[in-house]
C-alpha positions as CSV (number, residue, x, y, z in Angstrom):
1,M,42.5,-202.2,67.0
2,E,42.2,-199.1,65.2
3,E,40.2,-198.9,61.9
4,N,43.1,-197.9,59.7
5,Q,45.3,-200.7,61.0
6,V,45.9,-203.6,58.8
7,P,45.6,-206.9,60.5
8,G,49.0,-208.8,60.9
9,T,51.0,-205.6,61.1
10,M,54.0,-205.2,63.6
11,D,51.5,-203.8,66.2
12,D,49.5,-206.9,66.2
13,I,52.4,-209.5,66.2
14,T,53.1,-210.7,69.9
15,D,56.1,-212.4,71.2
16,D,53.9,-215.6,71.3
17,D,53.2,-215.3,67.6
18,K,57.1,-214.8,66.8
19,L,57.9,-217.9,68.9
20,W,55.5,-220.2,67.4
21,S,56.8,-218.9,64.0
22,L,60.4,-219.4,64.7
23,L,59.7,-223.2,66.1
24,G,57.5,-224.0,63.1
25,W,60.3,-223.0,60.6
26,I,62.8,-225.0,62.5
27,I,60.5,-228.1,63.5
28,W,57.8,-228.6,60.8
29,I,55.7,-230.7,63.2
30,I,55.1,-227.6,65.4
31,A,53.8,-225.8,62.3
32,L,51.4,-228.5,61.7
33,V,50.4,-228.2,65.3
34,A,49.9,-224.5,65.2
35,I,47.7,-224.8,62.1
36,L,45.4,-227.5,64.0
37,M,45.1,-225.2,67.2
38,E,42.1,-222.9,66.8
39,D,43.8,-220.1,68.7
40,K,47.0,-220.1,66.9
41,K,45.1,-220.7,63.5
42,A,43.2,-217.3,64.2
43,R,46.6,-215.5,64.4
44,P,47.5,-214.2,60.9
45,F,51.2,-214.2,61.6
46,I,51.4,-217.7,63.0
47,K,49.2,-219.1,60.2
48,Y,51.1,-217.4,57.4
49,N,54.5,-218.7,58.7
50,A,53.1,-222.2,59.5
51,V,51.7,-222.7,56.1
52,M,54.7,-221.2,54.4
53,S,57.1,-223.5,56.7
54,L,55.0,-226.7,55.8
55,A,55.0,-225.8,52.0
56,L,59.0,-225.3,52.1
57,G,59.2,-228.6,54.1
58,V,57.5,-230.6,51.6
59,A,59.4,-228.9,48.7
60,L,62.9,-229.4,50.5
61,T,61.9,-233.1,51.3
62,V,61.1,-233.9,47.5
63,V,64.1,-231.8,46.3
64,V,66.6,-233.3,48.9
65,G,65.2,-236.9,48.3
66,V,65.8,-236.7,44.6
67,T,69.2,-234.8,44.6
68,A,71.0,-236.4,47.4
69,P,72.6,-239.0,45.7
70,F,74.1,-236.4,43.3
71,T,75.1,-233.8,45.6
72,C,76.6,-235.5,48.6
73,G,77.0,-233.2,51.6
74,I,75.5,-230.0,49.9
75,T,72.1,-231.0,50.9
76,T,72.7,-230.0,54.4
77,L,72.4,-226.3,53.3
78,A,68.7,-227.1,52.6
79,F,68.3,-227.5,56.6
80,I,70.0,-224.1,57.2
81,Y,67.7,-222.1,54.9
82,P,64.7,-222.7,57.2
83,I,66.4,-221.7,60.4
84,Y,67.5,-218.4,58.5
85,L,63.9,-218.0,57.9
86,G,62.8,-218.8,61.5
87,I,65.1,-216.1,62.8
88,K,63.6,-213.6,60.4
89,S,60.2,-214.4,61.3
90,Y,61.2,-214.1,65.1
91,Q,62.4,-210.5,64.3
92,G,58.5,-209.9,63.2
93,Q,59.2,-210.0,59.4
94,W,56.8,-211.3,57.2
95,V,59.0,-213.9,55.5
96,T,59.0,-214.5,51.6
97,V,60.5,-217.5,49.9
98,P,61.1,-217.0,46.1
99,W,58.4,-218.7,44.0
100,L,56.9,-220.6,47.0
101,T,55.3,-217.5,48.6
102,D,53.4,-216.5,45.3
103,F,52.3,-220.3,45.0
104,V,51.0,-220.4,48.5
105,K,49.2,-217.1,48.1
106,N,47.6,-218.0,44.7
107,Q,46.3,-221.0,46.4
108,G,44.6,-219.0,49.1
109,W,46.4,-221.0,51.8
110,A,48.0,-217.9,53.4
111,W,47.5,-214.2,53.5
112,A,50.3,-211.5,54.1
113,P,50.2,-207.6,53.9
């Protein structure tokens, strides 16, 4: 790696990183598996997306659980957003979720450029 290159930039993101990130956004248990695997945890892009998807999964579970009786079918939209974020991460983008990204970074759980 070049000295001026920031870890986790587009040059450092592999197809494997993108695939694990996509699957982690869509199926949250895969994000948990990625965090527990040493070789995946060492990859900044995978770790960032796994932590973000788990945080979003917990937040959506709480919000949908509380609002489901009042919103009827609108809660299905909450399951479309992670798919959208997964597609963005598969394109190699560092995904940001409003308020959640700042919270995760402030807790020190994830790092992004």
